[in-house]
Residue, then its C-alpha position, 0 to 999 in steps of 0.5 A: x934161050x936163044x936171043x933174038x933181036x927185037x923188031x916190030x916184025x918179030x913182035x907182030x909175029x908173036x902177036x899173030x901166033x897168039x891171035x884168038x888165044x888167051x893172054x897168057x899164051x901171048x906172054x909165053x910167045x913174047x918170053x920165047x923171043x926174049x921179051x922181059x917186059x913191055x909198057x903200053x901207053x893207054x892213050x894211043x897204044x905206044x909200046x916199049x918192049x924190053x928184052x932180057x938183055x936190056x935192049x928196047x924197042x919202041x913201037x909207035x901208037x897205032x890207035x886214035x889218041x884219047x885222053x885218060x881220066x885223072x880220077x883213078x876208079x879201081x872197081x872200074x879198072x877191075x871190071x874192064x880187066x874182067x870183061x876183056x879176060x872173058x872175051x867180052x871186049x876187044x883190045x881197043x875197047x879195053x884200052x878206052x875202058x881202063x883209060x876212062x877209069x884213070x889208067x894211063x900206062x900198064x907194064x907187063x912184067x913177064x919175068x914176075x908174071x904180073x901186069x901193073x896198071x898205073x894211074x896218073x901218078x905212082x900212088x895209084x896202081x893195081x896189079x894182076x897176076x898173069x896165069x901160067x899156061 
């Protein structure tokens, strides 16, 4: 795989190529540019991308900030994930829903093909497998 320096423009390009497609297609496009994982702060969508060679790119939050709940509600987290997977909610709504259910951060592990949703502390988390495309 050719290593590409991570820039905001490269990430946005991968996101645009994936517009209207499934999340696994976005994952495939991010992996193609050398992204190993990324972390999202739910309260404002601040993202930290890490490349396979360890380089990090931080993209500031671009959504209005809100407070995430301190109570972790696993069934509400699962329901919000299901709604977004079925295309019933947009991404900002998804973030608000998982934030209201106690998710503060999520990490997409593109090598391990899973998303780890994390609550207010490390004892509360939920993992979802990312299907291959």
